[in-house]
N, C-alpha and C positions, 0 to 999 in steps of 0.2 A: 742677283733675277733678273733678266736679260728683259723683259719687260710682264706689265704691271697694266694688269688694262680693267675698268670700272666700267659692268655693265645697268644700266639705267634703264625699269621701261613702266613707265608711265602709268602709274592708277590699277598694278597690279592687287591684289590683295591674298594673301599669304593663304584663307582658308579654299581659297581658287586653282591651287597649285596641286596636282595629284597628289605629289611627294610632303605636303601638310595634312595628306588624308581626306583630301575632295577625291568624289566619286567617281566624276569624269577624269577620263585620261586625259587634260589639256595639256601638261608639260614633260612627255617623257623624255623627254633632249636632258631639263632639267635637273628630274630627277635622275638621270643616269648621273651628272654631274656630281648630285650629292651624295652616292652610292659607291664612286672614288672618289669621294673626298670633304666638305662638310658642310653641315645644313645645318639653323639657329632654329630653335623652334620658335622662341620670344625675341622677333630681332622689331623695334619699333624705330615710324618716320618722328621727326621733332612735331611734323604740324601733318595738315592734310591735303595742305594742296602744294605745287612744284618749288613755288622756290625760294621759301624760309627753307623747307625743307633742302633741297637740292643744296644751298648753302649751309648748312649747318653737316651734310656731308661733306663738302668743299675747305673748309675751314675748323670742323670739330668742337663749332661753337652752339649754344642752343640759339633760338631767335630774338629771347630779349638782350645776347653781346654779343651776336655781329649786326642785329637792326635793319636784316629785310626783312617786314612783314606782310606787309598790303602790296593789293591790286596797283591797279592804275587811279586816278583823280583827274577829272578832269577838270578847268575854270572854268567859273561859272559864264566865261563866255562858250564852254565849251570848245576854245579856239585853242589850247594848250591841254597837251594829255604827261602828269606823271607820276610818277610813284619813289616808293626808299628803295634806300639802296647801301647794302655794307660797305660800310668806311674803307676806306683806305689803308687804315696802320693795322686793319686786319690780316695777316700771311693765311695765303691759300693753300692747300695742297700740291697743286700744279705748281708753286714759287716754293717748293720744297724739294721737290718732287724735277725741277729745274736748276736748281745751284744742287742739289747734292747730282749734275751729270746726264740727267735725262730728257731726253726732244719730250715734248708733251703738246699732245692736240685732244682735242673736244668734237665731237661730231654729235650737232644736237638737234631731237624735230620735236620743237617748243618754244612756240614764241616767249613764255612768257622765263628765260632765258638769254637774251638776248646781250650784247654787249654793255648793254644801260647796265646791267646789272654787277659787273665788275668782277664778275668771276671768269671771263677771260686775260685776267688779270697771271701771267704767269708760264700760259699756253703758246706754241712758238704757232700751231695754227686750230683758232677756233670758230667754227663753221656750229654760227645758231638756226642755220635753214636750212640742214642738209637733206631731206626730205621725207619720204619713206625709205622702209627699209632695206631695199636691193640698192637703191644710188648711194644709203649713209654706207650701207656696208662692203661698197667701189669704194668711196675716199676714203674709208680706214684701211683697208687695201695694200689703196697704191700710196697714200703715208707709209706705207713702214716696210714697203717694196724701195720705196725709193733710198734708205738708209738703212737698210739691215742687220748696221754692224755696231750702232749705239743704242745703251741700254735707252727705252720709250716708257712711258706713262699713255695713256688715251681714257678720254671717257666716252662712253655711247649712250644715246638716252633714245631711246624706242617711243613714240606715243601709236602705233597698230592696240593699242589696249585699252586706250583714250578714246572715249563717245568722238564722231558717232563709226561705233563699230564695222568694221565691212570682213568679214571674214571670207573665205571661200564657201561655195557650196557642200563642201565636201564635207569639211569640218564641222557645215552645223547637220549635213546630218548626221554628222558620230556621235552628234549628241543627240539625238531621235528629230530637228525639227528640221521644215524646208523655208532657203535663206529665202525662194523668191515669192515664198506668200507669208511667210515673216510679216506684221506690222511694221516692224522698224527697220527693217531689210533697206526702204530707201530713203530714211529719216539723215538730212545733214544734223552737220554738231547745232546748227543754230537751231534746230527743230527740236535738236532734246534741251537746250539752252529755253527755251519756249515752252518747253514743256515739264523741266524742272520750276520755273517760273511761277509758269499756271497754277502748279502744286502745291505750291508753299504760300501762295495763295487764296489756296482753298478750293480753287475754281476747277481742275482737272486731280485725280482718282485712277490706278492702274487696278486693275482685279488682278487677280492668282491667273488665270491666262494668259498676261500682257505681261503684265514680272515675266512668267517664264521666258515667253519670247524675247525678252530683253535683255535676259539672263545666257539665253541659248548663244545668239548674237556677243556677248562677251565671251561667253567660255571660245565661241568658236574663236571669236578675232587672239585670244591668248593664244589657244591649239594652233594656227596662222603663225606667230612672231616664236611660239615657241622651234617651229623651223628655219627662225631666220638665224636664232639663235646656234643650228648644229653647221650650217652655212660659216655660221664666225670661229669653231670649234674644226671642222673643215679644212678652213685655210691655213692657224696655224700649224696644224698639221703636217698638211703637203710645205708650209713654210720652214718647216725646220723648227717651230719653236713649241710644239706641243708643254714635252719638258721645260719649257724656259722660259715658261709665262705664265703667271701669277693669273686668274679670271677669278674675278667675282663679284656675283647677279643681284640686283636689290630691285625694291622701286623706293621712286620718292615717297609712294603713300595709294592707299588703295582705294577701292569703291562704295559707296552705300547702295542696297537695293532694298529702298525702305524696312530695314531695319528698326531704324527711327523717324521714319514719314516723306522721306525723300530721297535722290536719288542723287548720283554726283559722288561730289566730295566739296572739302575745304567751308562744311558747316558746320563742325563738328570735331570732336577729337575722340569717339567712339575708336570701338578696332576696329572697325569695318574699314574707315579709312585709316588707321595709322600701325594694325598691325601688319607686316611687309615681311617675304621671305626674303633671306639671304644662306646665297651658295655659294661656297667657296672651292676652287679647286687652285691647289696650293702645292708646285711641284717640292719631294721632302718634306712634306706632314705627312702625319698620319691620314687613312685614308678611311671610308665611313662615318666621319666625326657625327656625331650627333649632338648639339651643345639643347644644354637643357634653360640654361642661365640665363634669368631680361641683360639685352643688351640694348642702348640705340645708335644710330643711326651718326651720331653725334663723335660715336669714339669710334667711324669705317675709318677716318683721315685716319687717327693715329696711327690704325693696323695697318694701311695701304704702308707708309713709314714705315714701318717696323720690319715688314715683309718688303720693300723694296730696300732698304738697308739708306735712306737718303737721310738720316740727320734726325734731329731732338723732334722727340714728337709730341710735341705740346703738355705734354700732363696725362693724355689720356691711356686707358689702358690699353694694353692687344684683346680684342675682345673674346681669345680663344680660349684666353686662361679666366681660370674662374678670378670671385673678385673676392673668398675668405671663405671664414665660417659655415656665413650662413647660405654665401652663392645666390644673394637675391636683393642686388641693390636694385633702388626705382631705377625706371626712366622716367621720364616727363616728355611733356609735346605741351607746346601753345600754337594758342588761332586767334588775329585779332580781324576784326568783318567789323566798317563803321565804329558803332555806340558800343560794343563791347568787346568785351577779351577773358579769354579762355586757356587754362588750365586744363592737364590733365598730369595721374603720376600713375603708374601702371610696376605692382609685386609681379608674381605668378600667380598669386590668387586674390588680389586686392585692387580695386581700378576705382581714382577718386579721382573726383570734376571737382574747378573751381572754377569759379564765371565772377566778374563784373558789370554790373550796364553802366555809362554813363552819359546825362541828360549833355545832353548838343548846349541848353540852352545853359546849362552853369558856366558862371563864368571861367571856372575850375577847368572846364576840358576843351583840352586844346587835341583837332586830332594830332600832331606835330609833335605833344610828347608821347616823351617813353613810356612803353605800359611799366617801367616802374615807379616812372614821373606818376600818374597817371592813381597806379594804384593805394603810394603813398599818402593824398591828396584827398582818400576816397573814407570813409568814416568803416569800418569790418561789419556793420550792419549788410553792404552794398554789398559784398559777395557771398552766394552762395553755395551751396558744400553739397553736391551726390555720392554718395557710396554702394562701389558696387561686388559683390564677390564672385568673379569674372571663373573663377572653379566650379562654382555652383550656375554661378549665372552668364553664360557667356556671352548671352545675345544683351547683355545690359537694362535687366528691363524693369531687376526692379531694387527701387532704393532704399535703403538700410539707413540712410540719414539719423529718422528717427527711432530706426530699430533699440531702443534701451539696454539691450543685448551686446550692440557692436560699441557700447558708450566709449568701452578702453580701447579697441581698435581705432576707431576710427581718433583719437587724442593721437592715438603711437603715432599714424599717416601722419595727420597733420602737421608732427611735429616732425617728422620727415618732411615734406610737402614744405616749410617754412627755413627750413636749412639749406633746403636746393636754392630757393627763390634766393634770401636774402644770402647766400652764396658767392651769387652771378654776376660776373662785373659788367658791365656796361662799354658802347663802343664808345672808344675817343672820338670826342671833338672837334676833330683833325678838321673843319669845315669843307671833309667831303664828302659828308656822310646825308647833305640837303637832298632834297627829292630834284629828280636826275628828270628831263625831256624827255619822252619816249617818240621815237621818229614815225610821221604816218602811216607808214609800212608796214611796221611792226602794230599797229591798234590795228590794223586791217586784220593783220594775221590773229590776232585777240577776238577781232570782233568778230572769224570765221571759223573758229572755236567755241563760239556763244556767250561766249564770259559776257558782253554788253553791244550796247543797243547801238 
């Protein structure tokens, strides 16, 4: 395969993609690619925000294994800003692709994915501030055409579906709205960040009309970006690469719109922030395939390596193939925020959440400890469990944990959960996984996204 292309659309939840049954025609390009390629109905990110999720995609590991969990941390004097990062001992997808003879490049528009993460390893070119879609695509096209004969792997990461949603007027109008009168039309990312914080404190809420307007802006932004994916497809055709390039399109996580009381992402592991689209166009593969088995984006790197024929697949399966007779291997998620660590397990029918709360005044608590170290120190009573029948309750509203009729399934699921958890490896302590200092310009970009004050 001459080209392998991974496209990640930040914040794109699966149920707002028209090919997944959404009533609005948000993604005609993606839908066409799915009809001529493959679509996974139940694809899930390993976390609900960018850094841990993308690191999983590019290493084939869950967050506990690769170690890149948290956002930025300020020193007490606020003059130093740090974050965690994956260990240098963790091989990356790009390193393997490069070892297989491919030139590798990443064009990324997300401040959370700077080279301080270590994700630049293996890439000949890693541009973490590639800018908006048009500039990003231009950089990609220039890079491909500079050496058209050599096989390549490229990773493109778009931010247009992330707040602040900035669609064209025509895209909002297509969904019954007016961008000029939309209450959120002039919102900046900082405005959205402040809104989310005030909602979390109970100082602000959204009525149905306001929520509809936010969703119109989001859907319009998705529709606008879908047109940029068409631009990429047209370029591949004009460059003679259409039948020589495998393209995978997915998202790092979804976006919440009050399903569980908030907006945005990075604060839970419910389906609205972990169920993501996954569509592939692979020359030579069967067309029009719709996969029903659950898959984790942690398995995506192994699949890409197999399609590229670029060496060992790290023991992870090819997501194009079922796993066995029941075809229902669980997939998992992790999220660590401040003094809270969450896990989720998802099968076709069931979703189980586990959560640990830690007391920072407890001498056993250390923010730099791994989740395994923290959980091992805690009494099992510290862990709360919730169970949802997502086949009949897709919005995860009715917790069945205390329902005695579900005791047997709860115990069976907890056994599978523990099998995954205790079977995970942890990053090797090579001395290179300590917190890394972030440049002030990157901090400013993260600040401009509305994540920090």
